[in-house]
N, C-alpha and C positions, 0 to 999 in steps of 0.2 A: 461512410465507406463500408461496403460489404466485403468480407474476405471468405474465400472458399479454399479448402485444402483438399487436394486430390490425393487420396491414400491408395497406393498401388497394392493390390492383393495378389501375391504370387510374383515370381521373378519375370514373368512374361508380360506383365502389365506395364506399359510405358507411361509413367506419370507425367513426364515432360510433354509427350505428344498429346495426351489427354488434356493437360492444362492449357496448351496452346489452342486446341480445338474448342474447348469450353469457353475460353476467353473470347474467341472470335464470335461467339453467339451473344455476348453480353455487351451492353453499351459502356463506353469509356472504361475499358478493362485492360489491365496489364498482367503479365505473368511474372512471378517472382520465384527464383530458385534459391533456397536457403543454403545450398551447397555450391553456390557460385565460387565461394572461397572455401573449398573442402579442407585445405590444410589448416585454416584458422579454426574451423569447427572441430576437427580432430584434436588439435592442440588444446583448445580450451576445455573440451570435454574430458580429455585425458588428465588435465590438471585440476579437475573438479570444479571448473568454472563454467558450468552449463548455464547458470543464470546470466553471466556476462555475455555469453554467446546469444542467448535469446533476447537480451536487452538490445544488443547491436542489431539484430534482425528486425526487431520492432521499430527501431529508429530508421532503418533503411526503408521499410515498407511505409512508414509514416511520411517519408520524404517524397514518395511517389505522387505524381499529380493526378493519377486516375482515381475515379470513384470506386471502382471494383478491382479487387486484386485476387487473382487465382494463384494459389501457392502450390508449387510442385512438391508433392510429398516425396520422401526419401525411399528409393528402391531397396527392397530387402534382399540384396544380392551379397555375394561373398565379400565384396569390397566395402560394404556398408553395414555389416552386422551390428556394430556399435551404434552407428548413426541412425539406422532405421527405427530403433526403439524410441527415437525422439519425435516420431510423428504425433504421438499423443500430446507431448509438450508443445509442439508447434500449434496444434489445434487449440489448446488452452491459452497459450500466450497471445495468439492473434484473435481469440474469440471467434474462430473460424467455423463455418459450417463444413461438415465432412461429406465428401463425395467419394465413394469407393469405386475404384477402377479395376475390373477383372477381365482377364482374357480367356477365351475358350468357349466352345459351343455346348459343352455339357453343363446344363443348367443346375442340376442337383449338386455336382461337384463344385461348381463356381459358387453356388449359394452357401455351401458348407464353409468355403474359404472366407466369404464375406461375413458369415455369422461368427467365425473365429476372430476375424479382424475387429468386429464390433465389440467382442469381449475384452479386447485390450483397452477399451475406453470405459469399461464397467465402473460405475460409481463416479464417473466424471460428467460434469454438466455440459454436454456438447449436443449439437443438433446434427442429426444424420439427414442430409439433404437429398440423398439419392444414390443410385448405382449406374455407372457406365459399364455396359456389358454387351457381349456379342449376341446373347440370347435374352429377350425381354423377360422370360420366365424366371431368370435368376433374381431379378428385382422383386418379382411377385412372391417368390418363395421366402425372401427375407423381409417382406412387407415394407419395402421402401420404394419411392418413386423411381420409375425407369427414365433415365436421361439419355437414352439412345446408345449408339455404339461409339467406340473411340474414333472411328472414321467419320461418323455423322451424329454428333450430339443433338439432342432435341429436348423439348419440354424443360428448358433451362431458365426460362424467364424469372421464375420465383427465386433463383439463386441471388439475384441482385437485391432481394428484399429480406435477406436473412440476418442482417446485422442486429445487435442489441446494444444496450448502454452499459453492459457489464465492463468493468475495468480489470483486466487480468493483472497478476503480479508483475509480469514483465512490462506491461504498459505503464503500470503505476511507478515502478522503479525508474523506467526511462524518463517519463514525464517529470518525476520529482528531480532527477539529476539535471535535466535540461533547465528546469525552472530555477534551481539553485545556482547553476552556472550563470544564468542570465542575471540573477539578483546581485551576485558578486558582493556578498556581505561579509563584514568582519565579525567573527564569532569568538568570544572569549571562553577558554576552557580552564576553570580554576584548578582542576586536578592535573596540573600541567606536567608532572613527572610520573603520572600513573602509566604503566606500560601500554595498556590497551588504548589509552587516550593519545599517547605519543604516536602510536602506529596509525590510529584513525586520522589524526591531524596530518600526518605525512601523506596518507592516501588522498585526503581532501585536497591537498595542494597539488599532488600529481595529476588529479583528475579535474582540477579547477572548480571544485564544488563550493568552496568558501575560503576566505582568508582567515585562518585560525590564529589565535593568540594563546600561547601556552603560558600560564602563570606559574612559574617555577624558576629556580636558579638555572642558569645556562649549564652549569656543571652537572646538576642532577639530571637534566634532560639528555645531555650528551652521554652520560653514563648509562642511562637506560637504552639509548639508541645503539651504543656500542655493544652492550650485552646481548641485545636482541637482533643485531645486524639490521637495524632500521636506517635507511638512507634519509637523512633530514634534508628536505629541499631548502635551497637558499632563501626562498620566499617565506618560509615558515618563521613566524615571529615568536621570540621567547623573551618574556619580560620578568625580571626578578621582582617579586612583590614588594620587597623592602625598598626598591628604588623609586616606587611611585606612590606608596601608601600615603605619605604626608600630604600630597596635593589633594587628597580626597577628604581630609579631616574636616576642613571648614564647610565644604558642601554637604557633608553628611550631618554635621551639627545643624545646619540650616534646615535640612529635610526633616530632622527629628527634634526640632526645637520645641514642639508642643509636648514632647516627652521629657524635655529637660536634659537632653544628651550633652555631656561635657566633652571637651576636646580630648581629655584623658580617656574617657570611655570610648570615644570614636576610634582613637588610635588602637586601643585594645581589641575592639571588634574588627577593625580592618586587618588584623593579623590573620583572620579567617579569609582565605582566598575566595570563598564564595561571596562573602560580604564585599570584598574588594572588587571582584568581577561585577557584582550587581551595581556598585557605585560607578564603575566605568561605564556601564550601560545607562545609568541615571544621568550621567553627564554627557551622553551621546558620543563617547569615545569608542564604543563598540555597538554593534547592532543587535546582538543577542548573546545568550549564555546557555551553555550545556554543562551539567554537572550530575553527579549521582553515582559514578562508578565506585566511589568509596564513601560518599556521603549519603545520609538518609534523605528521603523525600522531604521531610520537615526542614532539614538543614538547607536544602536547595530552595524551597518555596518561601520560608519565613522571611529572609532578607528581601525577596522580591515584593512580598505583601507590605513590608515596612517602608521600602525605598522606592519601588516602582508603582505600586498601587494597582487596583483593578481598572479596567477600561471604563470609560464613561457610561457605557450601556450595560455594564456587568455588575451583578451584586455578589457573585461568587467566582472562584477559580475552580475549574474542573479539568478533566483530562480525557483524551481519547487514545486508543491504539488503532493503528491501521493493520488489520489482520489480512495477511496475504495468503488466503485460502487457495486450494487448487482451482485455478480457473477464474477466480474473482477476488477482488480486494473489497473488504467491508470495514465498517467502523464500529468499534466497541467503546461505550462510555457509560459511566465514569468508573474506571477500574483502578484508580490510584489515589484519589484525593478525599472525597466526601463520604464519610462512613454511613450516615443515615439521613439522606436528604429529605427535606419536607416536600410535599407536592409542588410547592412553588419553586423550590430549588431543582427538583427533578425536571420540571418543565423547562427551566433555564438551561440545564445540562443538555436536554434534548435539542433545544434551539441552537446552542453553541455547537453541539456535535454535528447537527445537520449543516450548519454554515461551514464547519471545517471540512466536511465531506465534499460539499460543493466547491470549496476553494481548491481542493486537490483533484477535481475532475470526476468525482463520484456523484451521480444523481441521487440525492437523498430521498429514501423512502424509510420513514422512521417507525420502528417497532418498539413499543413500550413493553418491555419484557416482564412477565409475571408467571406465577404457577397456574394462572387462570387465563383462558381465552374467552374474550368478550364477557359472557355471563356464566361460564362453567363453574366458577368458584366464587367464594365470598370471604369477607373478613377485612380487618383494618388495612392489611398490606395491599390487598386488591383495590380497596377503596382509594388508597393513596395514588395508585397508578391510574385509576379512572379519573381522578381529579387532575392529576398532572397532564393526562392526555387532553382533557377539556381545556386546560389553560394554554397548552401549546396551540390548539386549534383557534382559540380566542386571540392569542397574541400574534400568531403567524398563520393566517388562513391560506397562505401560499404553499405551505409545506404539506406533503403527503405523510400523514401520521395516523397510527391506529394503536389501540391498546385497551385493555391488557391483552397481550398475546403470549402464548407459550412459545418457547424457542422453535419447536418443530413446526408450529403453525406459521411462524414468521418466515421460515426458509424452505419448507417443502410444499410444493404446489398441491400435491394430492391431499396432504393433511389440511392445508388451507381451505380447500374446496369443501372438506367435511366440517371443519370447526369454525371457519369464518368465511363463508361463501360470498358475502357482500363486501369484503374488505378490499380496498385498493392497494394495501400494503402486504397483507398476509401472502406468504409463498414467494415473495420477491423483495423482502426487506434488504436494505443496504446499510442502514444505521440501526444499531441495537443499543437501546438505553436500558441499563440494568437498574433494578429498584434500590439497590444499596451496594456499598463497597464490597461487602462479603461475597455477594453473588457475582459481581462483576470481576473482581480480582481472581476468584477461584475459576470462573469460566474461562477467562482469557489464558490463564496459565495451563489449564487442562487442555485447551485446544492447541496452544503453542507447543507444549511438550509431547503430548500423546499423538497429535496429528503431524508433528514436525513442521509446524507452520511458523514462518517468519512474522513476528509482530514488531511493527515500527512504532516506537513511542516509549513511554507515554508522552504525548504532546499536550502541554498545558494550554488551557483556553481561558480568556477573560482578563488577562493582564494587559497593561498599557504597552509593554514591550515583551518580546518573546524570551521566556526562560523555560528550559526543558530539562526534565529529570530523567536520569537513566536508572535502570535496574542495576543493583550491585553485581548481578550475574551477567551483565551485558557483554555481548561479544563485540569484537572490533567492528563488524559490519553494522551492528545495532548503533554504535556510536556514530559511524559515518552517516547512516540514514538520519539519525536524530539531528546531526549538524546540518544536513541538507534541509530537513523540515524547518529548523529554526531560521535558516537563511530565507526560506520562502515566506514564513510568517512575518519576518521583518519587512520584506518587500510589500506584503499585503497590508500590513499596518501602516506603512509609509504612504501607500497609494490611497488608503481610506481617509487620510487626514484632509 
């Protein structure tokens, strides 16, 4: 499906009329007006819920049966001063090609307006597909294709071929929530009385994302809810750990009999709600587990390795973050688990990360990151990445993978042409595999904090059942997204059996 956004330049350019005229020239095309419900847009934006609005729009466009959608950009008039600034976000969220619509016969003046409008997209990865103008010279002056006038669009055939496989943050969020709702999984939250976790669980039930189980005393959960004015849905399950721990003693002893675990030791370990939640999953009483708001990564992963074990085809557990960059969602791995992976482990991390990307709708093009691009540097660290890349190609010839690649060569097409002109991955990577935990963790946090990027994860890979770890600095929305990821993983693991 190709999407085209008509961006009006100046108050006299009628984006609605241009959108209708352009759609009429394209096969199987529809016109979409993001302000069909203007009151909803204004309310959500004024409440700081712009992402929610964009997610709703992505869902509405996704439900259209037509192959091509022409989106009516927001007019920059007095009634839409707040909303018109959203044209950039609309282009990024829909991964839409931008067509500028300008009115007036003075080509130089119109060209200046279009050039100014282009600057609002500076630094954003968008395609400028052309200009609809009264004077053809306007397009010539801004060096964009001329698509005719508003009354008579022409030269528009290429607009139906402007789509790409990038997944925008809004598309990723929408797809993730839809998939989680469809999965309808039961997810245990061992930190059941932790305030952010309680709020996230309530949101998940309100939105139908998952059936959450809070492991905590009912009194403790209700005290948190009352203090923070959280409305607890009737469907939200609260289980006092002490009321169920005994039923997992014998099964835990059986799972750990090779280690000589006694019933007394099992009872003591089950006082840890992460261990208890992991046993609930081992016994198929829940479908997944999310922890880490107050526990360390080791506290979350260790019980899973002991009681759940790795998947049959996995030798290690690794992690990925879904990084919701402006205009595109990409995958970073491993940023949370393996400090110094061997080339063999690095290759497995790359394969696991590529498969996770594919499972969440991202076409994997894997860049094995290093301080060297192809043969620009040397040393043991570079050699390890070279060997890992070779192993990935050997084990999974179906994957697009290249390395070593420096980060700029992996993401910037102009740099890729200079440093790795023959690479099928350089300049358009979607999966970034870092050579060690130090590099990966520092990179994801630098991007997350300095670029104000939402990072969803870490999502653990390689376990028989989904266990996911939270950052102790996690926001409520981070927890909600991680619960959604866990529900989807549970469904995928079930389907793969």
